GUFIVEX-345921 format. One record per residue: residue number from 1; x, y, z of N, C-alpha, C, O, CB in turn. Coordinates in Angstrom, 2 decimals. Atoms other than C-alpha are relative to their C-alpha. Glycine has a CB too. Example, Ala and Ser with C-alpha at 12.3 -4.5 7.8 and 13.67 -1.06 7.14 Angstrom:
# GUFIVEX-345921
<k = 1&n_x = 0.89&n_y = -1.19&n_z = 0.00&ca_x = 12.30&ca_y = -4.50&ca_z = 7.80&c_x = 0.90&c_y = 1.20&c_z = 0.00&o_x = 1.94&o_y = 1.18&o_z = 0.66&cb_x = -0.99&cb_y = 0.03&cb_z = 1.25>
<k = 2&n_x = -0.82&n_y = -1.19&n_z = -0.06&ca_x = 13.67&ca_y = -1.06&ca_z = 7.14&c_x = -0.77&c_y = 1.09&c_z = 0.73&o_x = -0.26&o_y = 2.20&o_z = 0.90&cb_x = 0.41&cb_y = 0.46&cb_z = -1.42>
This chain:
# GUFIVEX-345921
<k = 1&n_x = 1.75&n_y = -0.35&n_z = 0.50&ca_x = 18.31&ca_y = -7.93&ca_z = 11.06&c_x = 0.37&c_y = 0.75&c_z = -1.57&o_x = 1.12&o_y = 1.52&o_z = -2.17&cb_x = -1.11&cb_y = 1.50&cb_z = 1.40>
<k = 2&n_x = 0.01&n_y = -0.68&n_z = 1.51&ca_x = 17.85&ca_y = -7.14&ca_z = 7.91&c_x = -0.02&c_y = 1.85&c_z = -0.20&o_x = -0.92&o_y = 2.64&o_z = 0.08&cb_x = -1.56&cb_y = -0.64&cb_z = -0.74>
<k = 3&n_x = 0.50&n_y = -1.63&n_z = -0.47&ca_x = 18.40&ca_y = -3.45&ca_z = 7.73&c_x = -0.63&c_y = 0.52&c_z = -1.22&o_x = -0.83&o_y = 1.72&o_z = -1.44&cb_x = 1.36&cb_y = 1.18&cb_z = 0.50>
<k = 4&n_x = 1.83&n_y = -0.53&n_z = 1.06&ca_x = 15.59&ca_y = -3.56&ca_z = 4.51&c_x = -1.05&c_y = -0.45&c_z = 0.90&o_x = -2.14&o_y = -0.32&o_z = 0.35&cb_x = -0.48&cb_y = -1.08&cb_z = -1.90>
<k = 5&n_x = 0.95&n_y = 0.35&n_z = -1.11&ca_x = 13.52&ca_y = -4.70&ca_z = 7.35&c_x = -1.15&c_y = 1.00&c_z = 0.49&o_x = -1.07&o_y = 2.21&o_z = 0.28&cb_x = 0.82&cb_y = -0.27&cb_z = 1.17>
<k = 6&n_x = 1.34&n_y = -1.24&n_z = -0.59&ca_x = 10.38&ca_y = -2.82&ca_z = 8.84&c_x = 0.71&c_y = -0.23&c_z = 1.59&o_x = 1.66&o_y = -0.94&o_z = 1.93&cb_x = -2.37&cb_y = -0.65&cb_z = -0.20>
<k = 7&n_x = -0.48&n_y = 0.00&n_z = -1.13&ca_x = 10.59&ca_y = -2.06&ca_z = 12.39&c_x = -0.05&c_y = -1.00&c_z = 1.29&o_x = 0.50&o_y = -1.08&o_z = 2.39&cb_x = -0.35&cb_y = 0.94&cb_z = 0.23>
<k = 8&n_x = -0.06&n_y = 1.58&n_z = -1.10&ca_x = 9.40&ca_y = -5.52&ca_z = 13.82&c_x = 0.84&c_y = -0.62&c_z = -0.62&o_x = 0.82&o_y = -1.75&o_z = -0.14&cb_x = -1.38&cb_y = -1.12&cb_z = 0.21>
<k = 9&n_x = -0.69&n_y = 0.91&n_z = 0.86&ca_x = 11.92&ca_y = -6.99&ca_z = 11.29&c_x = -0.29&c_y = -0.86&c_z = -0.86&o_x = 0.47&o_y = -1.79&o_z = -1.13&cb_x = 0.51&cb_y = -0.55&cb_z = 0.47>
<k = 10&n_x = 0.78&n_y = 0.26&n_z = 1.07&ca_x = 9.59&ca_y = -7.91&ca_z = 8.75&c_x = 0.51&c_y = 0.44&c_z = -1.50&o_x = 0.24&o_y = 1.55&o_z = -1.96&cb_x = -1.22&cb_y = 0.61&cb_z = 0.32>
<k = 11&n_x = -0.62&n_y = -0.18&n_z = 1.20&ca_x = 11.27&ca_y = -8.02&ca_z = 5.53&c_x = -2.13&c_y = 0.08&c_z = -0.73&o_x = -2.56&o_y = 0.83&o_z = -1.60&cb_x = 1.53&cb_y = -1.69&cb_z = -0.55>
<k = 12&n_x = 1.81&n_y = -0.03&n_z = 1.17&ca_x = 7.00&ca_y = -8.37&ca_z = 3.97&c_x = -0.41&c_y = 1.13&c_z = 0.20&o_x = -1.05&o_y = 1.77&o_z = -0.63&cb_x = -1.57&cb_y = -1.08&cb_z = 0.40>
<k = 13&n_x = 0.69&n_y = -1.04&n_z = -0.78&ca_x = 6.30&ca_y = -5.69&ca_z = 6.40&c_x = 0.78&c_y = 1.40&c_z = -0.94&o_x = 0.04&o_y = 2.27&o_z = -1.38&cb_x = 0.37&cb_y = -0.15&cb_z = 1.98>
<k = 14&n_x = -0.51&n_y = -1.18&n_z = 0.56&ca_x = 8.98&ca_y = -3.03&ca_z = 4.69&c_x = -0.24&c_y = -0.04&c_z = -1.54&o_x = -0.17&o_y = 0.96&o_z = -2.25&cb_x = 1.51&cb_y = 0.15&cb_z = 0.36>
<k = 15&n_x = 0.82&n_y = 0.17&n_z = 1.60&ca_x = 7.65&ca_y = -4.34&ca_z = 1.16&c_x = -1.45&c_y = 0.65&c_z = -0.18&o_x = -2.02&o_y = 0.94&o_z = -1.23&cb_x = -0.30&cb_y = -1.70&cb_z = -0.35>
<k = 16&n_x = 1.46&n_y = -0.66&n_z = 0.23&ca_x = 4.32&ca_y = -2.90&ca_z = 2.01&c_x = 0.13&c_y = 0.94&c_z = 0.43&o_x = -0.56&o_y = 1.77&o_z = -0.17&cb_x = -1.18&cb_y = -0.48&cb_z = 0.48>
<k = 17&n_x = -0.65&n_y = -1.82&n_z = 0.11&ca_x = 5.78&ca_y = 0.39&ca_z = 3.33&c_x = 0.04&c_y = 0.44&c_z = -0.74&o_x = -0.65&o_y = 1.44&o_z = -0.92&cb_x = 1.11&cb_y = 0.53&cb_z = 0.21>
<k = 18&n_x = -0.97&n_y = -0.48&n_z = 0.88&ca_x = 7.77&ca_y = 0.76&ca_z = 0.65&c_x = -1.47&c_y = -0.09&c_z = -1.65&o_x = -1.43&o_y = 0.85&o_z = -2.45&cb_x = 1.85&cb_y = -1.35&cb_z = 0.03>
<k = 19&n_x = 1.25&n_y = 0.38&n_z = 0.97&ca_x = 4.48&ca_y = -0.32&ca_z = -2.10&c_x = -0.62&c_y = 0.95&c_z = -0.22&o_x = -0.64&o_y = 1.52&o_z = -1.31&cb_x = -0.96&cb_y = -0.92&cb_z = 0.39>
<k = 20&n_x = 0.51&n_y = -0.63&n_z = -0.38&ca_x = 2.20&ca_y = 1.91&ca_z = -0.09&c_x = 0.41&c_y = 1.77&c_z = -0.55&o_x = -0.07&o_y = 2.72&o_z = -1.16&cb_x = 0.07&cb_y = -0.53&cb_z = 1.19>
<k = 21&n_x = -0.62&n_y = -1.88&n_z = 0.30&ca_x = 4.42&ca_y = 5.13&ca_z = -0.23&c_x = 0.01&c_y = -0.06&c_z = -1.71&o_x = -0.86&o_y = 0.57&o_z = -2.31&cb_x = 2.22&cb_y = 0.48&cb_z = 0.79>
<k = 22&n_x = -0.51&n_y = -0.03&n_z = 1.64&ca_x = 5.68&ca_y = 4.53&ca_z = -4.12&c_x = -1.80&c_y = 0.34&c_z = -0.59&o_x = -2.09&o_y = 1.37&o_z = -1.20&cb_x = 0.94&cb_y = -2.07&cb_z = -0.74>
<k = 23&n_x = 1.22&n_y = -0.40&n_z = 0.19&ca_x = 1.52&ca_y = 4.04&ca_z = -4.52&c_x = -0.78&c_y = 1.47&c_z = 0.20&o_x = -1.26&o_y = 2.02&o_z = -0.79&cb_x = -0.48&cb_y = -0.80&cb_z = 0.65>
<k = 24&n_x = -0.01&n_y = -1.09&n_z = -0.40&ca_x = 0.67&ca_y = 7.11&ca_z = -2.80&c_x = 0.11&c_y = 1.16&c_z = -1.15&o_x = -0.65&o_y = 1.87&o_z = -1.81&cb_x = 0.95&cb_y = -0.04&cb_z = 0.91>
<k = 25&n_x = -0.44&n_y = -1.28&n_z = 0.76&ca_x = 3.11&ca_y = 9.22&ca_z = -4.50&c_x = -0.58&c_y = -0.05&c_z = -1.81&o_x = -0.85&o_y = 0.88&o_z = -2.58&cb_x = 1.94&cb_y = 0.03&cb_z = 0.12>
<k = 26&n_x = 0.56&n_y = 0.44&n_z = 1.42&ca_x = 1.95&ca_y = 7.56&ca_z = -7.89&c_x = -1.60&c_y = 0.61&c_z = -0.09&o_x = -1.80&o_y = 1.44&o_z = -0.98&cb_x = 0.01&cb_y = -1.88&cb_z = -0.15>
<k = 27&n_x = 0.85&n_y = -0.85&n_z = 0.34&ca_x = -1.61&ca_y = 8.66&ca_z = -7.46&c_x = -0.11&c_y = 1.78&c_z = 0.33&o_x = -0.99&o_y = 2.58&o_z = 0.03&cb_x = -0.93&cb_y = -0.65&cb_z = 0.46>
<k = 28&n_x = -0.08&n_y = -1.29&n_z = -0.37&ca_x = -0.71&ca_y = 11.85&ca_z = -6.25&c_x = 0.55&c_y = 0.72&c_z = -1.23&o_x = 0.45&o_y = 1.94&o_z = -1.15&cb_x = 0.83&cb_y = 0.16&cb_z = 1.26>
<k = 29&n_x = -0.49&n_y = -0.51&n_z = 0.89&ca_x = 0.98&ca_y = 12.55&ca_z = -9.66&c_x = -1.27&c_y = -0.38&c_z = -1.31&o_x = -0.97&o_y = -0.36&o_z = -2.50&cb_x = 1.55&cb_y = -0.54&cb_z = -0.06>
<k = 30&n_x = 0.96&n_y = 0.22&n_z = 1.18&ca_x = -2.56&ca_y = 11.65&ca_z = -11.67&c_x = -0.90&c_y = 1.00&c_z = 0.40&o_x = -0.85&o_y = 1.53&o_z = 1.51&cb_x = -0.69&cb_y = -1.50&cb_z = -0.21>
<k = 31&n_x = 0.60&n_y = -1.21&n_z = -0.51&ca_x = -5.10&ca_y = 14.22&ca_z = -11.88&c_x = -1.30&c_y = -0.35&c_z = 0.53&o_x = -1.88&o_y = -1.23&o_z = -0.11&cb_x = -0.12&cb_y = 1.09&cb_z = -1.03>
<k = 32&n_x = 1.10&n_y = -0.19&n_z = -0.61&ca_x = -8.06&ca_y = 14.50&ca_z = -9.79&c_x = -0.90&c_y = -1.27&c_z = -0.83&o_x = -0.59&o_y = -1.84&o_z = -1.88&cb_x = -0.51&cb_y = 1.65&cb_z = -0.13>
<k = 33&n_x = 0.84&n_y = 0.57&n_z = 0.34&ca_x = -10.76&ca_y = 12.51&ca_z = -10.26&c_x = -1.10&c_y = -1.26&c_z = 0.82&o_x = -0.82&o_y = -0.80&o_z = 1.93&cb_x = 0.64&cb_y = -0.25&cb_z = -0.89>
<k = 34&n_x = 1.12&n_y = 0.65&n_z = -0.50&ca_x = -13.75&ca_y = 9.68&ca_z = -8.66&c_x = 1.83&c_y = -1.53&c_z = 0.12&o_x = 2.30&o_y = -2.04&o_z = 1.14&cb_x = -2.04&cb_y = -0.15&cb_z = -1.47>
<k = 35&n_x = -0.28&n_y = 1.48&n_z = 0.59&ca_x = -11.45&ca_y = 6.59&ca_z = -9.73&c_x = 1.54&c_y = 0.29&c_z = 1.59&o_x = 1.81&o_y = -0.32&o_z = 2.63&cb_x = 0.59&cb_y = -0.21&cb_z = -2.58>
<k = 36&n_x = -1.47&n_y = -0.17&n_z = -1.12&ca_x = -7.88&ca_y = 8.27&ca_z = -7.73&c_x = -0.83&c_y = 0.14&c_z = 1.37&o_x = -0.45&o_y = -0.58&o_z = 2.29&cb_x = 1.24&cb_y = 1.73&cb_z = -0.32>
<k = 37&n_x = 0.55&n_y = -0.27&n_z = -1.61&ca_x = -10.11&ca_y = 9.34&ca_z = -4.57&c_x = -0.11&c_y = -1.52&c_z = 0.62&o_x = 0.18&o_y = -1.83&o_z = 1.77&cb_x = -1.77&cb_y = 0.89&cb_z = 0.07>
<k = 38&n_x = 0.24&n_y = 0.97&n_z = -0.85&ca_x = -11.04&ca_y = 5.82&ca_z = -4.28&c_x = 1.28&c_y = -1.06&c_z = 0.42&o_x = 1.38&o_y = -1.85&o_z = 1.36&cb_x = -1.11&cb_y = -0.67&cb_z = -0.60>
<k = 39&n_x = -0.74&n_y = 0.59&n_z = -0.36&ca_x = -8.04&ca_y = 4.51&ca_z = -4.68&c_x = 1.21&c_y = 0.26&c_z = 1.16&o_x = 1.90&o_y = -0.57&o_z = 1.74&cb_x = 0.23&cb_y = -0.24&cb_z = -0.96>
<k = 40&n_x = -0.11&n_y = -0.71&n_z = -0.90&ca_x = -6.72&ca_y = 7.08&ca_z = -2.48&c_x = -0.31&c_y = -0.16&c_z = 1.76&o_x = 0.35&o_y = -0.12&o_z = 2.80&cb_x = -0.59&cb_y = 0.78&cb_z = -0.56>
<k = 41&n_x = 0.51&n_y = 0.45&n_z = -1.23&ca_x = -8.84&ca_y = 6.27&ca_z = 0.16&c_x = -0.03&c_y = -1.27&c_z = 0.98&o_x = -0.23&o_y = -1.36&o_z = 2.20&cb_x = -0.93&cb_y = 0.15&cb_z = -0.20>
<k = 42&n_x = -0.35&n_y = 1.09&n_z = -0.52&ca_x = -8.08&ca_y = 2.45&ca_z = 0.10&c_x = 1.37&c_y = 0.33&c_z = 0.79&o_x = 1.39&o_y = 0.22&o_z = 2.02&cb_x = 0.08&cb_y = -1.05&cb_z = -1.09>
<k = 43&n_x = -0.51&n_y = -0.62&n_z = -0.68&ca_x = -4.94&ca_y = 3.85&ca_z = 0.76&c_x = 0.42&c_y = 0.16&c_z = 1.35&o_x = 0.98&o_y = -0.61&o_z = 2.12&cb_x = -0.37&cb_y = 0.50&cb_z = -0.24>
<k = 44&n_x = 0.61&n_y = -0.38&n_z = -1.13&ca_x = -5.50&ca_y = 5.52&ca_z = 3.34&c_x = -0.19&c_y = -0.83&c_z = 1.33&o_x = 0.25&o_y = -0.76&o_z = 2.47&cb_x = -1.08&cb_y = 0.31&cb_z = -0.42>
<k = 45&n_x = 0.37&n_y = 1.65&n_z = -1.14&ca_x = -6.71&ca_y = 2.41&ca_z = 5.28&c_x = 0.87&c_y = -0.41&c_z = 0.26&o_x = 1.24&o_y = -0.27&o_z = 1.43&cb_x = -0.71&cb_y = -1.36&cb_z = -0.43>
<k = 46&n_x = -0.95&n_y = 0.45&n_z = -0.22&ca_x = -3.89&ca_y = 0.67&ca_z = 4.61&c_x = 1.05&c_y = 0.79&c_z = 1.02&o_x = 1.56&o_y = 0.35&o_z = 2.05&cb_x = 0.34&cb_y = -0.24&cb_z = -1.13>
<k = 47&n_x = -0.60&n_y = -0.53&n_z = -1.17&ca_x = -2.13&ca_y = 2.96&ca_z = 6.34&c_x = -0.18&c_y = 0.09&c_z = 1.18&o_x = 0.76&o_y = -0.33&o_z = 1.86&cb_x = 0.14&cb_y = 0.79&cb_z = -0.06>
<k = 48&n_x = 0.62&n_y = 0.48&n_z = -1.42&ca_x = -3.98&ca_y = 3.06&ca_z = 9.61&c_x = 0.11&c_y = -1.07&c_z = 0.25&o_x = 0.26&o_y = -1.30&o_z = 1.45&cb_x = -1.23&cb_y = 0.11&cb_z = 0.25>
<k = 49&n_x = -0.02&n_y = 1.29&n_z = -0.60&ca_x = -3.86&ca_y = -0.35&ca_z = 9.63&c_x = 1.52&c_y = -0.16&c_z = 0.24&o_x = 1.81&o_y = -0.63&o_z = 1.34&cb_x = -0.69&cb_y = -1.17&cb_z = -0.93>
<k = 50&n_x = -1.68&n_y = -0.36&n_z = -0.11&ca_x = 0.29&ca_y = 0.15&ca_z = 9.21&c_x = 0.12&c_y = 0.38&c_z = 1.48&o_x = 0.53&o_y = -0.38&o_z = 2.35&cb_x = 0.61&cb_y = 1.43&cb_z = -1.08>
<k = 51&n_x = -0.42&n_y = -0.59&n_z = -1.08&ca_x = 0.43&ca_y = 2.36&ca_z = 11.97&c_x = -0.40&c_y = -0.33&c_z = 1.59&o_x = 0.10&o_y = -0.07&o_z = 2.69&cb_x = -0.31&cb_y = 1.16&cb_z = -0.30>
<k = 52&n_x = 0.32&n_y = 0.66&n_z = -1.10&ca_x = -1.96&ca_y = 0.35&ca_z = 13.99&c_x = 0.93&c_y = -1.38&c_z = 0.61&o_x = 0.87&o_y = -1.66&o_z = 1.81&cb_x = -1.34&cb_y = -0.34&cb_z = -0.31>
<k = 53&n_x = -1.35&n_y = 0.81&n_z = 0.11&ca_x = 0.83&ca_y = -2.31&ca_z = 13.93&c_x = 0.75&c_y = 0.01&c_z = 0.67&o_x = 1.22&o_y = -1.05&o_z = 1.07&cb_x = 0.69&cb_y = 0.13&cb_z = -0.80>
<k = 54&n_x = -0.53&n_y = -0.04&n_z = -0.43&ca_x = 2.76&ca_y = -0.50&ca_z = 15.69&c_x = -0.15&c_y = 0.35&c_z = 1.65&o_x = 0.61&o_y = 1.06&o_z = 2.31&cb_x = 0.43&cb_y = 0.38&cb_z = -0.76>
<k = 55&n_x = 0.38&n_y = 0.23&n_z = -1.51&ca_x = 1.03&ca_y = -1.08&ca_z = 19.32&c_x = -0.67&c_y = -1.25&c_z = -0.08&o_x = -0.97&o_y = -1.92&o_z = 0.91&cb_x = -0.97&cb_y = 1.14&cb_z = 0.71>
<k = 56&n_x = 0.83&n_y = 1.62&n_z = 0.24&ca_x = -0.64&ca_y = -4.18&ca_z = 18.16&c_x = 0.37&c_y = -0.91&c_z = -1.41&o_x = -0.34&o_y = -1.01&o_z = -2.41&cb_x = -1.88&cb_y = 0.32&cb_z = -0.18>
<k = 57&n_x = -0.80&n_y = 0.39&n_z = 1.24&ca_x = 1.76&ca_y = -6.07&ca_z = 15.73&c_x = -0.90&c_y = -0.98&c_z = -0.15&o_x = -1.70&o_y = -1.48&o_z = 0.65&cb_x = 1.61&cb_y = -0.41&cb_z = 0.03>
<k = 58&n_x = 1.58&n_y = 0.69&n_z = 0.69&ca_x = -0.41&ca_y = -8.04&ca_z = 13.36&c_x = 0.85&c_y = -1.71&c_z = -0.36&o_x = 2.00&o_y = -2.15&o_z = -0.45&cb_x = -0.81&cb_y = 1.21&cb_z = -2.10>
<k = 59&n_x = -1.15&n_y = 1.60&n_z = 0.36&ca_x = -0.06&ca_y = -11.96&ca_z = 12.52&c_x = 0.22&c_y = -0.21&c_z = -1.19&o_x = -0.55&o_y = 0.41&o_z = -1.92&cb_x = -0.54&cb_y = -1.55&cb_z = 0.38>
<k = 60&n_x = -0.45&n_y = 0.73&n_z = 0.72&ca_x = 1.50&ca_y = -13.65&ca_z = 9.98&c_x = -1.22&c_y = 0.20&c_z = -1.10&o_x = -1.02&o_y = 1.02&o_z = -2.00&cb_x = 0.36&cb_y = -1.31&cb_z = 0.67>
<k = 61&n_x = 1.14&n_y = -0.48&n_z = 0.97&ca_x = -2.05&ca_y = -13.66&ca_z = 7.93&c_x = -0.75&c_y = 1.01&c_z = -0.25&o_x = -1.59&o_y = 1.27&o_z = -1.11&cb_x = -0.75&cb_y = -0.52&cb_z = 0.05>
<k = 62&n_x = 0.18&n_y = -1.85&n_z = -0.07&ca_x = -2.41&ca_y = -10.13&ca_z = 8.87&c_x = 1.08&c_y = 0.57&c_z = -0.98&o_x = 0.71&o_y = 1.29&o_z = -1.91&cb_x = 0.39&cb_y = 0.81&cb_z = 1.81>
<k = 63&n_x = -0.78&n_y = -0.37&n_z = 0.80&ca_x = 0.67&ca_y = -9.46&ca_z = 7.25&c_x = 0.27&c_y = -0.18&c_z = -1.59&o_x = 0.80&o_y = 0.52&o_z = -2.46&cb_x = 0.74&cb_y = -0.28&cb_z = 0.54>
<k = 64&n_x = 0.23&n_y = 0.54&n_z = 1.74&ca_x = 0.17&ca_y = -11.34&ca_z = 3.95&c_x = -0.94&c_y = 0.61&c_z = -0.13&o_x = -0.78&o_y = 1.66&o_z = -0.74&cb_x = -0.28&cb_y = -1.58&cb_z = -0.54>
<k = 65&n_x = 0.81&n_y = -0.78&n_z = 0.99&ca_x = -3.02&ca_y = -10.27&ca_z = 3.31&c_x = -0.24&c_y = 1.78&c_z = -0.16&o_x = -1.25&o_y = 2.12&o_z = -0.79&cb_x = -1.28&cb_y = -0.59&cb_z = 0.24>
<k = 66&n_x = -0.31&n_y = -1.15&n_z = 0.04&ca_x = -2.29&ca_y = -6.52&ca_z = 3.51&c_x = 0.92&c_y = 0.02&c_z = -0.92&o_x = 0.56&o_y = 0.72&o_z = -1.87&cb_x = 0.29&cb_y = 0.51&cb_z = 1.09>
<k = 67&n_x = -1.03&n_y = 0.18&n_z = 1.04&ca_x = 0.64&ca_y = -7.13&ca_z = 1.42&c_x = -0.62&c_y = -0.21&c_z = -1.28&o_x = -0.41&o_y = 0.53&o_z = -2.23&cb_x = 0.92&cb_y = -1.14&cb_z = 0.29>
<k = 68&n_x = 0.93&n_y = 0.25&n_z = 1.02&ca_x = -1.69&ca_y = -8.61&ca_z = -0.92&c_x = -0.50&c_y = 0.72&c_z = -0.67&o_x = -0.22&o_y = 1.05&o_z = -1.82&cb_x = -0.79&cb_y = -0.48&cb_z = 0.25>
<k = 69&n_x = 0.59&n_y = -1.42&n_z = 0.50&ca_x = -3.97&ca_y = -5.98&ca_z = -1.10&c_x = 0.37&c_y = 1.36&c_z = -0.13&o_x = -0.44&o_y = 2.20&o_z = -0.52&cb_x = -0.82&cb_y = 0.22&cb_z = 0.56>
<k = 70&n_x = -0.65&n_y = -1.19&n_z = 0.51&ca_x = -1.22&ca_y = -3.05&ca_z = -1.30&c_x = 0.45&c_y = -0.61&c_z = -1.31&o_x = 0.11&o_y = 0.18&o_z = -2.20&cb_x = 1.22&cb_y = 0.63&cb_z = 0.96>
<k = 71&n_x = -0.48&n_y = 0.48&n_z = 0.99&ca_x = 0.17&ca_y = -4.93&ca_z = -3.99&c_x = -0.79&c_y = 0.48&c_z = -1.36&o_x = -0.55&o_y = 1.22&o_z = -2.31&cb_x = 0.04&cb_y = -1.37&cb_z = 0.26>
<k = 72&n_x = 1.05&n_y = -0.48&n_z = 1.29&ca_x = -3.04&ca_y = -5.02&ca_z = -6.08&c_x = -0.42&c_y = 1.50&c_z = -0.07&o_x = -0.89&o_y = 1.95&o_z = -1.11&cb_x = -1.48&cb_y = -0.82&cb_z = 0.10>
<k = 73&n_x = 0.21&n_y = -1.13&n_z = 0.15&ca_x = -3.53&ca_y = -1.72&ca_z = -5.33&c_x = 0.72&c_y = 1.41&c_z = -0.15&o_x = 0.31&o_y = 2.56&o_z = -0.03&cb_x = -0.54&cb_y = -0.03&cb_z = 0.66>
<k = 74&n_x = -1.23&n_y = -0.29&n_z = 0.97&ca_x = -0.13&ca_y = -0.67&ca_z = -6.82&c_x = -0.14&c_y = -0.08&c_z = -1.22&o_x = 0.07&o_y = 0.86&o_z = -1.99&cb_x = 1.02&cb_y = -0.74&cb_z = 0.15>
<k = 75&n_x = 0.37&n_y = 0.51&n_z = 1.23&ca_x = -1.15&ca_y = -2.83&ca_z = -9.72&c_x = -0.99&c_y = 1.38&c_z = -0.83&o_x = -0.68&o_y = 2.16&o_z = -1.73&cb_x = -0.91&cb_y = -1.57&cb_z = 0.34>
<k = 76&n_x = 0.74&n_y = -1.21&n_z = 0.60&ca_x = -4.21&ca_y = -0.42&ca_z = -10.32&c_x = 0.08&c_y = 1.38&c_z = 0.07&o_x = -0.60&o_y = 2.17&o_z = -0.57&cb_x = -0.99&cb_y = -0.06&cb_z = 0.26>
<k = 77&n_x = -0.47&n_y = -1.38&n_z = 0.28&ca_x = -2.72&ca_y = 2.61&ca_z = -9.63&c_x = 0.90&c_y = 0.43&c_z = -1.02&o_x = 0.84&o_y = 1.61&o_z = -1.33&cb_x = 0.55&cb_y = 0.41&cb_z = 1.00>
<k = 78&n_x = -1.01&n_y = 0.21&n_z = 1.15&ca_x = 0.11&ca_y = 1.98&ca_z = -12.46&c_x = -1.27&c_y = -0.30&c_z = -1.39&o_x = -1.16&o_y = 0.22&o_z = -2.51&cb_x = 1.28&cb_y = -1.62&cb_z = 0.44>
<k = 79&n_x = 1.15&n_y = 0.09&n_z = 1.04&ca_x = -3.15&ca_y = 0.89&ca_z = -14.57&c_x = -0.55&c_y = 1.35&c_z = -0.42&o_x = -0.70&o_y = 1.84&o_z = -1.54&cb_x = -1.19&cb_y = -0.84&cb_z = 0.57>
<k = 80&n_x = 0.71&n_y = -1.01&n_z = -0.14&ca_x = -4.71&ca_y = 3.78&ca_z = -13.49&c_x = 0.84&c_y = 1.36&c_z = -1.20&o_x = 0.60&o_y = 2.09&o_z = -2.16&cb_x = -0.04&cb_y = 0.26&cb_z = 1.79>
<k = 81&n_x = -1.10&n_y = -0.92&n_z = 0.77&ca_x = -1.88&ca_y = 5.74&ca_z = -14.67&c_x = 0.70&c_y = 0.48&c_z = -1.59&o_x = 1.15&o_y = 1.48&o_z = -2.15&cb_x = 0.89&cb_y = -0.44&cb_z = 0.50>
<k = 82&n_x = 0.00&n_y = -0.30&n_z = 1.77&ca_x = -1.49&ca_y = 4.75&ca_z = -18.38&c_x = -0.86&c_y = -0.27&c_z = -0.14&o_x = -0.64&o_y = -1.39&o_z = -0.60&cb_x = 0.76&cb_y = -0.56&cb_z = -1.08>
<k = 83&n_x = 1.55&n_y = -0.58&n_z = 0.49&ca_x = -5.26&ca_y = 5.21&ca_z = -19.00&c_x = -0.35&c_y = -1.44&c_z = -0.22&o_x = -1.33&o_y = -1.53&o_z = -0.96&cb_x = -0.19&cb_y = 1.22&cb_z = -1.58>
<k = 84&n_x = 0.56&n_y = 1.27&n_z = 0.05&ca_x = -5.74&ca_y = 1.45&ca_z = -18.92&c_x = -1.64&c_y = 0.45&c_z = 0.84&o_x = -1.94&o_y = 1.17&o_z = 1.80&cb_x = 1.19&cb_y = -1.28&cb_z = 0.88>
<k = 85&n_x = 1.55&n_y = -0.69&n_z = -0.44&ca_x = -9.87&ca_y = 1.51&ca_z = -18.85&c_x = -0.29&c_y = -0.87&c_z = 1.27&o_x = -1.25&o_y = -0.55&o_z = 1.96&cb_x = -1.46&cb_y = -0.22&cb_z = -1.35>
<k = 86&n_x = 0.57&n_y = 0.94&n_z = -0.36&ca_x = -9.85&ca_y = -1.57&ca_z = -16.78&c_x = 0.59&c_y = 1.08&c_z = 1.93&o_x = 0.04&o_y = 0.87&o_z = 3.01&cb_x = 0.64&cb_y = -1.89&cb_z = -0.81>
<k = 87&n_x = -0.31&n_y = 0.18&n_z = -1.45&ca_x = -7.79&ca_y = 0.35&ca_z = -13.62&c_x = -0.53&c_y = 1.72&c_z = 0.08&o_x = -0.52&o_y = 2.32&o_z = 1.16&cb_x = 1.92&cb_y = -0.57&cb_z = 0.51>
């Protein structure tokens, strides 16, 4: 088993967990505001989904979907941190 993989042995899940952790840390470094709160709420929802997978393992489609959503959120948080208007 890959030592970098998540609890279920999925490298994709490990990537989701790492990207989500990084995003939450990045959002915590930004000044409070409506957009930061909105992105943090998304991140919290994604964390709940990840936690639920401990009792109900996700399908491959669910893993793929959450990976895309978390990576998109990470990009949004980075853009917001740079002051990009679309972020």
